N, C-alpha and C positions, 0 to 999 in steps of 0.2 A: 504495500499500500505505500503510497506518496501522496502529498499533498501539491496541487497546481497552484505553481507559482506564489510558494513558499514567501513569507515576508519575515525578515531575521533580523534582528538589530544586533550589533557587536560595538565591542570597546577597544575593537585589534583591527588595525589597519593593515591591508596586504593584498595578495594577487586572488581576491575572491573568484570562484567559477561562477558565480551569479551576481547577480545587484545584493547589496548589505547595506542596511542604514547604519554608518559607524557614527557613533558616538565616543570621543577621545577624552577622556575625564580631564587632563591635564589644559586640556582648551577651556575649560569653565569652571569658576569657584566651587567648591565642595559640595552647597547646597544646589547653585545653579544645575550641575550636573544632576544631581538626583534627581529635582523635579522633571528634568529633561528626559531622563531613561523612564522614569515613569509614564511619562506621557508617551513616548515612543514605544515602551512594551505594550500598552493599551492595544489589544489586538493584533501582537507580532505573535506568529506562530511560533518562535524560539527566539530565547535571547543567548547572547555569549559572552559571557564576561571572564575576565582574566583573573585567572587563581595568584598571580604573582604581584598584585598590589596589596601590598602588605602597610608596616606601619609608617612608612614614610608618606605616604599616599593616605593616612589614616584611615586604612582599610574599608576605603570608601567604594570598590565594587562589590564589597561583601556586605555593606550595608545596602547599597542596592539591591543584591537579592534578596536579603532579607525583607526589606519592603514591598518588593515585588511579591513574596510571599505571602506578605499579611493583605496586602490590597487587594488581590482577586480570590473566590473561591476556588476557580480553575486558573490557577498562572499559566502561564504559557510556559514551554518547556525551556530550562535553565542548565545552559551546557558551562561547565566552570572548566575554561581551558589550563592545563599548566599548572595542575593541582599538585606540583610535584612540593607537598609540605611536610615540616618535621613537626615534633609536638611540643618544639621550644621556638625560641625566638632570641636568637641573638640580639636583634635592634633593642626589645623587650627588657632583655635581660641585663643589656647594659644600662639601663634607666632604672633599675628596680633594685631597693635595698636588698641584700642576700638574703635577709629570712624571706622575703617573698618569693625567691625565684621558683622553688619546690612547687609552685600554686601552677606557674604556667602550664605545664602540660594538661592538669585538669580546665585552666580555664581554656586552652584552646577548643577542647574539645567541646566546650560547652559551647562556644562560638560557633563551630563547624556544626554542631547539631541544630543549631539555634537557624540558620540559614538552610538546614536540609529538608527537604520533602519529596514525595515521591516523584514530583516533577522535576529535580534536578539529577543530572547525570555529570560526571566528574571524569576528565579526559584527565591521564596521565602520561607521564614520558617514557616509562619503563614497564615492562611486565612484569617485574618483582613488585613494583609499588601498588599494581593491581592486584596481586596476591595478596600484599599485606593490610591494603586500605582499609577492611571491613575491621578487621581486628584493631589497629589505630585509633579508628576513628568512631567507631560504633554505626558504620554506613554500610548498608547492604551491600555487599560486592557484585551484586548484577546490575547495581548504576554505575560501575566504574568501567572506562574504556582507556584500552591502549592507544594514546594517538600520538604517534613518532613524532620528533621534532624534525629541526634542519639544521644545515648552515647556513648559519647567517652573513658569511663571509659574501659579496656579489660574484657573481662567475667572473665578471671581464676583471675584478680585482684578483683573483684566484689564479688567472691566465699568466699574471705580471711575475708569479712568483721565481725567484733564482736560488741559488744554494752560496752563501755566505759561509759555511764552512761550520758553523756553531749549532748546539744544541739549543730549543726553545721550550719553555714551558711558562703557561702565561694561567690567568685566572685566579677567583679567590675561593668560591663556594665547595668546602670538602677537598679542598687539596693537600698533600702528604708533603711539604717542599723539605720537609727535615729527611725524609726517605731518598728523594731526589739529589741533596747535597752531601749524605753519604755514599750514595752510590758512584758519583761523579768524583769525589775526592781523588786528586791523585791521577787521575786521565789526563792525557795531554789533548783536551779539547776547550774550547769557552764554553761556558753555560750560561746563558739570560734568561732570568724570571722578570715576568714581569707582572707584579704582586704586589698589594698593599702588606703580605705578609713579611714581615721583622723576624730575622734569626734572632736566636738566644745566645747563640756562639758567633766567635768570628767566622768567616766565610771563607773557604779555601780559595786561594788566588785564581782559581779559572771560573769562578762564579761570581758574577754579580746580579743585584734585585734592584729593580726601579718600578714604582707605580708609573705606570705610561698613558697620557690620553690614546682616546680611541683609535687617530691617526697615525699615531707613532708605534701603537700594538699592532696594529696590522702591519706595516711596514716591516718589522722586529721580527713578525711571525712569517711573511712573505719570504723572507731573508735567509729563514733557518736552512741546515741541513739538514735536520731531525725535530720533530715534536714530539715531547712526552707528555704526558698527561698522568700525573701522579694524584689518584684521587685514594683518598680513606675511605672503609667502608661505614656506611651510614646508613637511616633510615630513609632516606630517597636518593634518585639520582641525581648527578649534577657532571656537568660537563662535555653534555653533549654537542652544544653549539661550538665546543673549541677544538673539539676532535672530527666532527663533522667538517668543519671549515678546512682542515689541516687538510683530510683526505679528499675535499674539493681541490686545494692547492697543489694536490701532487706531492706532501711530504710525505717522509715515512715518520710513520707514526708508534709508538709506543705507547701503552695506557696499561694501567696497574687493575687488576681486577675487582670489579664493586657492581652494587645494583646496576644495571641498565646498561651497561657496557656490551657485553653479550648479544643485546638486542639489537644494536646497529652494525657491530664488528666481527668479523668471521675471524677468528682466533689463528694466524700462521698464513691467513688468507687476504685480508687487505689491512691488517694491523697485527704488531705481536701485543699479546694481553699478559700481564707477567704478574707473579704472584706479590703482596704487598710485603717483599722483602728487598732489602739493598743489593746482595749477592745476585738475586733471580734479576734485577734491573738492571744492574752494572752489566752483566752477561749479555743482556736482547742489546744495550747501546753498545756494546762494544763490537756484536755482530751486525750491527745494522751499518755502522761505522767501518767494517773490514770492506777492503776494497774488492776482496775475492767474493764477497755477495753481493755486489753491485747489481747484476743482473737479477737476481731473486726478488732484493731489495725494489727494484724498478717495476718489475711485473707485480710484487704486490700493492705497489702505489697507483699502477695504472688499475688495476682491478677496484679499489679503493676508490678512485675518480668517477668510475664508471658506475658504481654501488650508490654514491652521491648522486648523481645526476640522474640516475634512474628512479630513486626511492625517496631522495631525501631534500630535496629543494624546496624552498616556502611555497609554491605554488602546491607540491604536494601536500604538504601543512595542512593548507587553509582549504584544500578541496577537502581531506578526511574531517575538519572539523565541522563544515558544511554537511558533509556527508552525513557525520553524526548526530550533529543537530537536528537536519530535515527531517531523517528518519523514526529518530526518537519521537521528534514532535508528531508525526505521523502516528506512532504506536500510543501513542500518549491521546491525542485525539479521538483515534477508536476504542481505546479500553473508559474515556471520559463518556461516550455514547452509549458503549454499552453496560454501562454503569446507569446511565439515565433510563436507557431501556428497559431495563428492566428495573426501572423503580427502586434500585438501593443503590444512591449515588455515593451515601456513605460519609464520610466528614470531609470536608475540603481538603484537598493536598497539603495546603499550607498549614491544616491546623493539626497535623500527622507528627 
């Protein structure tokens, strides 16, 4: 079943496969955005909200989801995209006294449950998160969808990549740079880290770290001879846009094993995936940089680029969000009609 010419409202702009009414929160004041969202949601078949709109934005999109739930007996389908959430918030922890921090997981779950209802679908970025979502948040796992992310680096920019002979690692979320530093200490190769991370010990002479603006970050990544994404295991996935962009740029890639990695990377085929161990990471770096393995490394990077071009560009991601939202909206509409036809509509989704 499908909805003819579905009306979709979204708080994300991108290459949608069909017309979408876009409301970007940063273009309005807090309360103006909420008023406009309620107006736009009236009569909509589906609303797509960003799950990453957090503390810095006043959780404005979560508030929008709550208002939509409270406003209508049968709210439109709400798809929360990129719901890659942990039960704690570093931004909130930094602002709370130490005694209050243990309360955050419970408060986070209450906040999610407050906006939840059977009209809400959650899009996560890894199959691991899909499996763990129900237990972590108390949400029916049947309303969680795996919607793979995409390479945020433009294809034109990716095609300008060169090989400057250094190892590059960048990003902040759930990175283990202590692991990387141990792995490269004493190697005869320069290593550049682009991150807000600050080491607790003096760095080896071959390692430098700096927080870079986006343009310089991209230039530094594109000039690397090898990309390393050292992830630490966590409740949610991280690093997708970093390693997918590296794959699109044709960079040899090493990723430490963590949630989500194997959804995007085929170990040994499109990248090397190693355990969270400095010796294993060091061995992988040495192997990639060994000229004797050049042909095999090149074949791996060609497979990786082709994989991203075929599955993980922006158009693929936005098409997946569109299809998920419109298909779920059609299913929800059919269920509402069935309940009404049976004379047993029951409580409104917003009151569950």
